[in-house]
DRENPA-3360 file (N, C-alpha, C; in nm, 2 decimals, always signed):
BEGIN
1 = XXXXXXXX = -4.15/+10.00/+2.34/-4.20/+10.13/+2.30/-4.32/+10.12/+2.21 ~ -4.38/+10.24/+2.18/-4.50/+10.24/+2.10/-4.47/+10.24/+1.95 ~ -4.35/+10.24/+1.91/-4.32/+10.25/+1.77/-4.29/+10.12/+1.71 ~ -4.33/+10.10/+1.58/-4.30/+9.98/+1.51/-4.30/+10.01/+1.36 ~ -4.22/+9.94/+1.29/-4.21/+9.96/+1.14/-4.24/+9.83/+1.07 ~ -4.32/+9.84/+0.97/-4.35/+9.72/+0.88/-4.31/+9.76/+0.74 ~ -4.21/+9.68/+0.69/-4.15/+9.70/+0.56/-4.22/+9.61/+0.46 ~ -4.25/+9.65/+0.34/-4.30/+9.57/+0.24/-4.22/+9.61/+0.11;
9 = XXXXXXXX = -4.20/+9.50/+0.03/-4.13/+9.53/-0.10/-4.19/+9.43/-0.20 ~ -4.23/+9.48/-0.32/-4.28/+9.39/-0.42/-4.21/+9.41/-0.55 ~ -4.18/+9.30/-0.62/-4.12/+9.31/-0.75/-4.20/+9.22/-0.84 ~ -4.24/+9.28/-0.96/-4.32/+9.20/-1.05/-4.27/+9.23/-1.19 ~ -4.29/+9.14/-1.28/-4.25/+9.15/-1.42/-4.34/+9.06/-1.51 ~ -4.33/+9.08/-1.64/-4.41/+9.00/-1.73/-4.32/+8.95/-1.84 ~ -4.35/+8.83/-1.89/-4.27/+8.77/-2.00/-4.37/+8.73/-2.11 ~ -4.31/+8.71/-2.23/-4.39/+8.66/-2.34/-4.51/+8.75/-2.37;
17 = XXXXXXXX = -4.49/+8.88/-2.38/-4.60/+8.98/-2.40/-4.70/+8.98/-2.29 ~ -4.65/+8.97/-2.17/-4.73/+8.96/-2.04/-4.83/+8.84/-2.04 ~ -4.79/+8.74/-2.10/-4.87/+8.61/-2.08/-4.83/+8.54/-1.95 ~ -4.70/+8.55/-1.92/-4.65/+8.50/-1.79/-4.61/+8.61/-1.70 ~ -4.69/+8.62/-1.59/-4.66/+8.73/-1.50/-4.61/+8.67/-1.37 ~ -4.50/+8.73/-1.32/-4.45/+8.68/-1.19/-4.44/+8.80/-1.09 ~ -4.46/+8.77/-0.97/-4.44/+8.88/-0.86/-4.40/+8.81/-0.74 ~ -4.33/+8.89/-0.66/-4.28/+8.84/-0.53/-4.29/+8.96/-0.43;
25 = XXXXXXXX = -4.35/+8.93/-0.31/-4.36/+9.03/-0.21/-4.30/+8.98/-0.08 ~ -4.22/+9.07/-0.02/-4.16/+9.05/+0.11/-4.22/+9.14/+0.21 ~ -4.25/+9.09/+0.33/-4.31/+9.17/+0.44/-4.22/+9.15/+0.56 ~ -4.18/+9.25/+0.63/-4.09/+9.24/+0.75/-4.15/+9.33/+0.86 ~ -4.18/+9.27/+0.98/-4.22/+9.35/+1.10/-4.10/+9.36/+1.19 ~ -4.05/+9.48/+1.20/-3.92/+9.50/+1.27/-3.93/+9.47/+1.42 ~ -4.04/+9.51/+1.49/-4.05/+9.50/+1.63/-4.06/+9.35/+1.67 ~ -4.14/+9.27/+1.60/-4.16/+9.13/+1.64/-4.06/+9.04/+1.57;
33 = XXXXXXXX = -3.97/+9.09/+1.48/-3.88/+9.01/+1.41/-3.94/+8.90/+1.33 ~ -4.05/+8.93/+1.26/-4.13/+8.83/+1.19/-4.15/+8.88/+1.04 ~ -4.18/+8.79/+0.95/-4.20/+8.83/+0.82/-4.28/+8.73/+0.73 ~ -4.29/+8.76/+0.60/-4.36/+8.68/+0.51/-4.29/+8.69/+0.37 ~ -4.30/+8.58/+0.29/-4.26/+8.58/+0.16/-4.37/+8.53/+0.07 ~ -4.42/+8.60/-0.03/-4.54/+8.57/-0.10/-4.51/+8.58/-0.25 ~ -4.46/+8.47/-0.31/-4.44/+8.46/-0.45/-4.57/+8.42/-0.53 ~ -4.58/+8.46/-0.65/-4.69/+8.43/-0.73/-4.66/+8.42/-0.88;
41 = XXXXXXXX = -4.72/+8.33/-0.96/-4.70/+8.32/-1.10/-4.83/+8.30/-1.16 ~ -4.86/+8.39/-1.27/-4.98/+8.38/-1.34/-4.96/+8.36/-1.49 ~ -5.03/+8.27/-1.55/-5.02/+8.25/-1.69/-5.16/+8.27/-1.75 ~ -5.16/+8.36/-1.86/-5.28/+8.38/-1.93/-5.28/+8.30/-2.05 ~ -5.37/+8.20/-2.05/-5.39/+8.11/-2.17/-5.45/+8.18/-2.29 ~ -5.56/+8.26/-2.26/-5.62/+8.34/-2.36/-5.65/+8.47/-2.29 ~ -5.72/+8.56/-2.37/-5.76/+8.69/-2.31/-5.85/+8.67/-2.19 ~ -5.93/+8.57/-2.19/-6.03/+8.55/-2.09/-6.00/+8.44/-1.98;
49 = XXXXXXXX = -5.90/+8.36/-2.01/-5.87/+8.25/-1.92/-5.73/+8.25/-1.87 ~ -5.71/+8.25/-1.73/-5.58/+8.25/-1.67/-5.58/+8.16/-1.55 ~ -5.46/+8.12/-1.51/-5.43/+8.04/-1.39/-5.32/+8.10/-1.31 ~ -5.34/+8.10/-1.18/-5.24/+8.16/-1.09/-5.20/+8.06/-0.99 ~ -5.07/+8.05/-0.97/-5.01/+7.96/-0.86/-4.93/+8.05/-0.77 ~ -4.95/+8.03/-0.64/-4.88/+8.12/-0.55/-4.87/+8.05/-0.41 ~ -4.79/+8.11/-0.32/-4.78/+8.06/-0.19/-4.75/+8.17/-0.09 ~ -4.77/+8.14/+0.04/-4.74/+8.23/+0.14/-4.65/+8.16/+0.25;
57 = XXXXXXXX = -4.54/+8.21/+0.27/-4.44/+8.15/+0.37/-4.42/+8.25/+0.48 ~ -4.45/+8.21/+0.60/-4.45/+8.31/+0.71/-4.34/+8.26/+0.81 ~ -4.28/+8.36/+0.88/-4.17/+8.33/+0.97/-4.19/+8.42/+1.10 ~ -4.15/+8.37/+1.21/-4.15/+8.45/+1.33/-4.10/+8.36/+1.45 ~ -4.11/+8.41/+1.57/-4.06/+8.34/+1.68/-4.14/+8.38/+1.81 ~ -4.13/+8.30/+1.91/-4.19/+8.33/+2.04/-4.11/+8.44/+2.11 ~ -4.17/+8.53/+2.18/-4.10/+8.63/+2.26/-4.14/+8.62/+2.40 ~ -4.04/+8.64/+2.48/-4.06/+8.63/+2.63/-4.10/+8.76/+2.68;
65 = XXXXXXXX = -4.20/+8.76/+2.76/-4.25/+8.89/+2.82/-4.27/+8.87/+2.97 ~ -4.27/+8.97/+3.05/-4.30/+8.96/+3.19/-4.44/+8.93/+3.21 ~ -4.47/+8.84/+3.30/-4.61/+8.80/+3.33/-4.68/+8.91/+3.40 ~ -4.81/+8.91/+3.39/-4.89/+9.01/+3.45/-4.90/+8.99/+3.60 ~ -4.91/+9.10/+3.68/-4.92/+9.08/+3.83/-5.06/+9.03/+3.86 ~ -5.16/+9.09/+3.80/-5.30/+9.05/+3.81/-5.36/+9.02/+3.68 ~ -5.34/+8.90/+3.62/-5.40/+8.87/+3.49/-5.55/+8.86/+3.49 ~ -5.61/+8.89/+3.38/-5.76/+8.88/+3.36/-5.80/+8.73/+3.37;
73 = XXXXXXXX = -5.72/+8.64/+3.31/-5.75/+8.50/+3.31/-5.72/+8.44/+3.45 ~ -5.78/+8.33/+3.48/-5.75/+8.26/+3.61/-5.60/+8.24/+3.62 ~ -5.55/+8.25/+3.74/-5.41/+8.23/+3.77/-5.37/+8.09/+3.76 ~ -5.24/+8.07/+3.73/-5.19/+7.93/+3.72/-5.09/+7.92/+3.83 ~ -5.06/+7.80/+3.87/-4.96/+7.77/+3.97/-4.83/+7.75/+3.91 ~ -4.76/+7.86/+3.89/-4.63/+7.86/+3.83/-4.53/+7.85/+3.94 ~ -4.43/+7.76/+3.92/-4.32/+7.75/+4.01/-4.19/+7.73/+3.93 ~ -4.08/+7.76/+3.99/-3.96/+7.73/+3.93/-3.89/+7.86/+3.88;
81 = XXXXXXXX = -3.79/+7.83/+3.79/-3.70/+7.94/+3.75/-3.77/+8.05/+3.67 ~ -3.85/+8.02/+3.57/-3.92/+8.12/+3.49/-4.07/+8.13/+3.53 ~ -4.10/+8.13/+3.65/-4.24/+8.14/+3.70/-4.30/+8.28/+3.67 ~ -4.22/+8.38/+3.66/-4.26/+8.51/+3.63/-4.26/+8.55/+3.49 ~ -4.24/+8.46/+3.40/-4.23/+8.49/+3.25/-4.35/+8.43/+3.18 ~ -4.39/+8.49/+3.07/-4.49/+8.44/+2.98/-4.43/+8.45/+2.84 ~ -4.50/+8.39/+2.75/-4.45/+8.39/+2.61/-4.56/+8.43/+2.52 ~ -4.53/+8.50/+2.41/-4.63/+8.55/+2.32/-4.58/+8.55/+2.17;
89 = XXXXXXXX = -4.67/+8.56/+2.08/-4.63/+8.56/+1.94/-4.68/+8.69/+1.88 ~ -4.60/+8.80/+1.88/-4.65/+8.93/+1.82/-4.63/+8.93/+1.67 ~ -4.70/+9.03/+1.61/-4.68/+9.05/+1.47/-4.72/+8.94/+1.38 ~ -4.64/+8.90/+1.28/-4.68/+8.79/+1.19/-4.64/+8.66/+1.25 ~ -4.58/+8.65/+1.37/-4.55/+8.53/+1.43/-4.67/+8.44/+1.45 ~ -4.79/+8.50/+1.47/-4.91/+8.43/+1.50/-4.94/+8.33/+1.39 ~ -4.91/+8.36/+1.26/-4.94/+8.27/+1.15/-4.81/+8.20/+1.10 ~ -4.71/+8.19/+1.17/-4.58/+8.14/+1.12/-4.59/+7.99/+1.08;
97 = XXXXXXXX = -4.68/+7.92/+1.14/-4.69/+7.78/+1.10/-4.81/+7.75/+1.01 ~ -4.86/+7.86/+0.94/-4.97/+7.84/+0.85/-4.93/+7.87/+0.70 ~ -4.82/+7.82/+0.66/-4.78/+7.84/+0.52/-4.88/+7.78/+0.43 ~ -4.90/+7.84/+0.32/-5.01/+7.80/+0.23/-4.96/+7.80/+0.08 ~ -5.03/+7.71/+0.00/-5.01/+7.71/-0.14/-5.14/+7.71/-0.20 ~ -5.16/+7.79/-0.31/-5.29/+7.81/-0.37/-5.28/+7.81/-0.52 ~ -5.39/+7.78/-0.58/-5.41/+7.78/-0.73/-5.54/+7.84/-0.76 ~ -5.54/+7.94/-0.84/-5.67/+8.01/-0.88/-5.68/+8.01/-1.03;
105 = XXXXX = -5.80/+7.96/-1.07/-5.83/+7.96/-1.22/-5.94/+8.06/-1.24 ~ -5.91/+8.15/-1.34/-6.01/+8.26/-1.36/-6.05/+8.27/-1.51 ~ -6.18/+8.28/-1.52/-6.24/+8.30/-1.65/-6.32/+8.43/-1.65 ~ -6.29/+8.52/-1.73/-6.37/+8.65/-1.74/-6.45/+8.65/-1.86 ~ -6.57/+8.71/-1.85/-6.65/+8.73/-1.97/-6.72/+8.86/-1.97;
% end
């Protein structure tokens, strides 16, 4: 169907007079059954200098779809049990194997 729901939830808090800031974001795509987890920790050394450490963890799966009768791409010689099936990665499944870790150092003046 044409309907889809994308849920996001974020929780954040500060410790030690907001020198240590933590946040966590969850993303869930209902239709494709895929999602992401995005935690982050920031520490402010001084008023002008801070460092952030975070990561992005993605999840998803392949989905089976019916193959096109007349595809735009050149045809393939498919034979066998699942010759009429194709597979795709909708939603956040496209980046499911691209987990990342990052560190950002910021100086403001």
